[in-house]
GUBATOR-812667 format. One line per 2 residues: number of its first residue (from 0); for each residue x, y, z of C-alpha. Coordinates in nm, 4 decimals, decimal comma. Layout:
N
NUM) X Y Z ~ ... .
This chain:
252
0) 1,5530 1,2748 -0,8483 ~ 1,5525 0,9158 -0,7341 .
2) 1,7442 0,9273 -0,3827 ~ 1,9720 0,6621 -0,2720 .
4) 1,9916 0,5494 0,1131 ~ 2,2987 0,5123 0,2817 .
6) 2,3762 0,1729 0,5074 ~ 2,2968 0,3491 0,8208 .
8) 1,9619 0,4642 0,6725 ~ 1,8947 0,1838 0,5544 .
10) 1,9160 0,0383 0,8554 ~ 1,6493 0,3051 1,0477 .
12) 1,4419 0,2266 0,7568 ~ 1,4058 -0,1216 0,8706 .
14) 1,3536 -0,0579 1,2225 ~ 1,0120 0,1449 1,1121 .
16) 0,9360 -0,1183 0,9013 ~ 0,9480 -0,3698 1,1566 .
18) 0,7114 -0,1495 1,3559 ~ 0,5137 -0,1313 1,0596 .
20) 0,4979 -0,4802 1,0079 ~ 0,3475 -0,5425 1,3883 .
22) 0,0898 -0,3109 1,3748 ~ -0,0533 -0,4243 1,0367 .
24) -0,0200 -0,7798 1,1888 ~ -0,2439 -0,6514 1,4742 .
26) -0,4937 -0,4643 1,3005 ~ -0,5610 -0,7402 1,0526 .
28) -0,6394 -0,9993 1,3914 ~ -0,8412 -0,7380 1,4874 .
30) -1,1015 -0,6676 1,1809 ~ -1,3425 -0,8894 1,2205 .
32) -1,7213 -0,8979 1,2150 ~ -1,8562 -0,6638 1,5033 .
34) -1,5327 -0,4595 1,4695 ~ -1,5403 -0,0605 1,4678 .
36) -1,3100 0,1481 1,2596 ~ -1,2283 0,3933 1,4859 .
38) -1,1133 0,1193 1,7686 ~ -0,8765 0,0106 1,4757 .
40) -0,7862 0,3881 1,4339 ~ -0,7851 0,4079 1,7927 .
42) -0,5286 0,1448 1,8252 ~ -0,2487 0,2482 1,5590 .
44) -0,2143 0,5971 1,7588 ~ -0,1193 0,4177 2,0505 .
46) 0,0626 0,0860 1,9127 ~ 0,2864 0,3736 1,7117 .
48) 0,3120 0,5807 2,0215 ~ 0,4795 0,3114 2,2494 .
50) 0,6838 0,2127 2,0035 ~ 0,8488 0,5683 1,9608 .
52) 0,7232 0,6381 1,6071 ~ 0,4473 0,8796 1,4540 .
54) 0,1871 0,7757 1,2234 ~ 0,3193 0,8945 0,8748 .
56) -0,0360 0,9542 0,7412 ~ -0,1686 1,1792 1,0443 .
58) -0,1714 1,5391 0,9604 ~ -0,0211 1,4561 0,5866 .
60) -0,1592 1,6928 0,3197 ~ -0,0484 1,5007 -0,0041 .
62) -0,0363 1,7348 -0,3209 ~ -0,4172 1,8174 -0,4859 .
64) -0,5629 1,7318 -0,1237 ~ -0,7977 1,9925 0,0489 .
66) -0,7041 1,9346 0,3759 ~ -0,4227 1,7180 0,6136 .
68) -0,5391 1,3517 0,6377 ~ -0,7152 1,3520 1,0076 .
70) -0,6018 0,9615 1,1024 ~ -0,3370 0,7065 1,1243 .
72) -0,4763 0,4582 0,8613 ~ -0,6773 0,4376 0,5434 .
74) -0,9628 0,2249 0,6261 ~ -1,0955 0,1806 0,2793 .
76) -1,4227 -0,0504 0,2337 ~ -1,5575 -0,2379 -0,1101 .
78) -1,5404 -0,0284 -0,4126 ~ -1,2958 0,2526 -0,2156 .
80) -0,9596 0,1531 -0,2665 ~ -0,7437 0,4029 -0,0934 .
82) -0,7549 0,7183 0,1630 ~ -1,0896 0,6233 0,3034 .
84) -1,1194 0,7828 0,6676 ~ -1,1709 0,5579 0,9728 .
86) -1,5171 0,6269 1,1164 ~ -1,7844 0,4708 1,3193 .
88) -1,8330 0,2143 1,1022 ~ -1,8783 -0,1644 1,2359 .
90) -1,7429 -0,4047 1,0344 ~ -1,9870 -0,6933 0,8698 .
92) -1,9199 -1,0226 0,6681 ~ -1,8629 -0,9619 0,3302 .
94) -1,6846 -0,6249 0,3371 ~ -1,3253 -0,5964 0,1831 .
96) -1,1231 -0,4103 0,3931 ~ -0,8143 -0,2226 0,2789 .
98) -0,6092 -0,1132 0,5373 ~ -0,3271 0,1454 0,4942 .
100) -0,0650 0,2627 0,7332 ~ 0,2806 0,4213 0,7521 .
102) 0,5546 0,4746 1,0236 ~ 0,7878 0,7476 1,0698 .
104) 1,0861 0,6042 1,3021 ~ 1,3843 0,8036 1,3599 .
106) 1,3334 1,0153 1,0572 ~ 1,2791 0,7323 0,8137 .
108) 0,9375 0,6466 0,6518 ~ 0,7922 0,3514 0,5436 .
110) 0,4822 0,2184 0,3878 ~ 0,2714 -0,1129 0,3551 .
112) -0,1119 -0,2167 0,3001 ~ -0,3229 -0,4908 0,2968 .
114) -0,6346 -0,6265 0,1895 ~ -0,8650 -0,8280 0,3912 .
116) -1,2232 -1,0292 0,3792 ~ -1,4546 -0,9373 0,6553 .
118) -1,6408 -1,3049 0,7039 ~ -1,7611 -1,4878 0,4314 .
120) -1,6498 -1,3172 0,0983 ~ -1,7380 -1,4130 -0,2329 .
122) -1,5640 -1,6254 -0,4827 ~ -1,5085 -1,3227 -0,6981 .
124) -1,3808 -1,1081 -0,3866 ~ -1,1290 -1,3814 -0,3226 .
126) -0,9878 -1,4001 -0,6630 ~ -0,9890 -1,0123 -0,6249 .
128) -0,7614 -1,0476 -0,3271 ~ -0,5388 -1,2877 -0,3955 .
130) -0,4654 -1,1633 -0,7474 ~ -0,3704 -0,8269 -0,6134 .
132) -0,1465 -1,0441 -0,3710 ~ 0,0122 -1,2531 -0,5778 .
134) 0,0664 -0,9244 -0,8219 ~ 0,2954 -0,7717 -0,5594 .
136) 0,4797 -1,1061 -0,4813 ~ 0,5575 -1,1497 -0,8753 .
138) 0,6794 -0,7695 -0,8771 ~ 0,8837 -0,8213 -0,5723 .
140) 1,0509 -1,1502 -0,6919 ~ 1,1875 -0,9437 -0,9979 .
142) 1,3098 -0,6735 -0,7863 ~ 1,7019 -0,6293 -0,8130 .
144) 1,9480 -0,3860 -0,9999 ~ 1,9545 -0,3818 -1,3589 .
146) 1,5993 -0,4440 -1,3555 ~ 1,3631 -0,1549 -1,4177 .
148) 1,0247 0,0209 -1,3109 ~ 0,8972 -0,0926 -1,6533 .
150) 0,9357 -0,4404 -1,5307 ~ 0,7585 -0,4388 -1,2102 .
152) 0,4416 -0,2302 -1,3957 ~ 0,4620 -0,4928 -1,6522 .
154) 0,4667 -0,7953 -1,3902 ~ 0,1909 -0,5985 -1,2128 .
156) -0,0552 -0,5485 -1,5172 ~ 0,0184 -0,9183 -1,6530 .
158) -0,1022 -1,0731 -1,3349 ~ -0,4221 -0,8595 -1,3584 .
160) -0,5131 -0,9141 -1,7525 ~ -0,4199 -1,3248 -1,6506 .
162) -0,6822 -1,3021 -1,3723 ~ -0,9697 -1,1368 -1,5647 .
164) -0,9311 -0,8220 -1,3173 ~ -0,8303 -0,4634 -1,4499 .
166) -0,5208 -0,1720 -1,2792 ~ -0,6549 0,1132 -1,1728 .
168) -0,4324 0,2998 -1,3810 ~ -0,4515 0,6618 -1,1853 .
170) -0,3450 0,5017 -0,8646 ~ 0,0634 0,4667 -0,8361 .
172) 0,3156 0,3110 -0,5678 ~ 0,6563 0,6031 -0,5330 .
174) 0,9459 0,6151 -0,3669 ~ 0,9932 0,6637 0,0323 .
176) 1,2029 0,7184 0,3072 ~ 1,3510 1,0367 0,3783 .
178) 0,9859 1,1596 0,2940 ~ 0,6027 0,9734 0,2686 .
180) 0,6288 0,9964 -0,1303 ~ 0,9495 1,0803 -0,3240 .
182) 1,0419 0,9698 -0,6699 ~ 0,9910 0,7970 -0,8791 .
184) 0,6388 0,6541 -0,9195 ~ 0,5989 0,3040 -0,9344 .
186) 0,3347 0,2613 -1,2204 ~ 0,1393 -0,0336 -1,1847 .
188) 0,1353 -0,1204 -1,6008 ~ 0,4453 -0,0482 -1,8048 .
190) 0,6811 -0,2186 -2,0694 ~ 0,9516 -0,4770 -2,0082 .
192) 1,2786 -0,2679 -2,0116 ~ 1,1951 0,0616 -1,9663 .
194) 1,2093 0,3528 -1,7445 ~ 1,4294 0,4012 -1,4525 .
196) 1,6382 0,1385 -1,3671 ~ 1,6891 0,0083 -1,0761 .
198) 2,0050 0,0498 -0,8142 ~ 2,1291 -0,0402 -0,5026 .
200) 1,9738 0,1872 -0,2236 ~ 1,6723 0,2904 -0,3820 .
202) 1,3599 0,2521 -0,1583 ~ 1,0316 0,2027 -0,3180 .
204) 0,6626 0,1343 -0,2479 ~ 0,5040 -0,0878 -0,4610 .
206) 0,1799 -0,1043 -0,4280 ~ -0,0754 -0,3051 -0,7005 .
208) -0,4620 -0,1929 -0,6701 ~ -0,6883 -0,3875 -0,8508 .
210) -1,0812 -0,3613 -0,9256 ~ -1,2610 -0,6411 -1,0424 .
212) -1,3591 -0,4387 -1,3547 ~ -1,2504 -0,0888 -1,4520 .
214) -0,9760 0,0842 -1,4902 ~ -1,0508 0,3894 -1,3965 .
216) -1,1215 0,5892 -1,0444 ~ -1,2904 0,8473 -0,9017 .
218) -1,2458 1,0566 -0,6194 ~ -1,5467 1,0651 -0,3058 .
220) -1,6755 1,3700 -0,0912 ~ -1,4341 1,2519 0,1846 .
222) -1,1154 1,2447 -0,0896 ~ -1,0536 0,9282 -0,0662 .
224) -1,0477 0,6639 -0,4182 ~ -1,3052 0,4254 -0,5403 .
226) -1,3384 0,2695 -0,8929 ~ -1,5625 0,4469 -1,0725 .
228) -1,7718 0,1756 -1,1865 ~ -1,8379 0,0885 -0,7782 .
230) -1,6805 -0,2390 -0,8705 ~ -1,4967 -0,4477 -0,5528 .
232) -1,1218 -0,3180 -0,4988 ~ -0,8161 -0,4818 -0,3372 .
234) -0,4833 -0,3145 -0,2723 ~ -0,1441 -0,4501 -0,1016 .
236) 0,1724 -0,2988 -0,0672 ~ 0,5271 -0,3229 0,0962 .
238) 0,8446 -0,1367 0,1117 ~ 1,1641 -0,2557 -0,0353 .
240) 1,4998 -0,1633 -0,0535 ~ 1,6719 -0,2907 -0,3718 .
242) 2,0358 -0,3949 -0,2287 ~ 2,3509 -0,5185 -0,4074 .
244) 2,2404 -0,8668 -0,5106 ~ 1,8405 -0,8293 -0,5456 .
246) 1,6378 -0,6589 -0,2728 ~ 1,5099 -0,6908 0,0621 .
248) 1,0970 -0,6388 0,1694 ~ 1,1182 -0,4424 0,5150 .
250) 0,7544 -0,4434 0,6098 ~ 0,7399 -0,8238 0,6350 .
């Protein structure tokens, strides 16, 4: 069942979203050539504690996972798109780093992600990042009461096709708020006018995930997901509240 959040709950969600937005801003600025992924992870844990929050991913066990997730951040490199665990790895020029994080504050969950090109990246990688980010912006722009989940999926898929890229079909966005993952699934493909209708008070994590040349993913030994053909991937995500007349992005 798709939940509708109250104004009081949305106010708490906005606080959670502001903390998360600042965390990702800080981590982005630190993600340069020579940075260690473990240092980014340690910063995220300390930042959450300092702000009276809890990392939403730490200890979370999604359906189908063998083990609880052991970190505050997901740091996914190159062909890996989501659920990469921070490790003792030094970023180098040309890396494509996906940083995904969630925050729990006053019992309310928010979720957001960015993709960073480290140092000098190829023109194909730049196009991948720009297109995936644009897909998120275009999907958000149409979110308002009366639109549908299919409209969101169509907008994302249309951007991928227009730019010669592929949607990773098995990975989706989701509802968020009371828990990290709630109903509904928010697919990154679809048809206009189909699916659940957006209503005031719905809170959705919208997250396009593209690859250069594959629609399929494989699960790796660490339970992360990568493109099946090992092509580069990108991932951007925001938590969005549906308002009376439109929407509000609460993880900017």
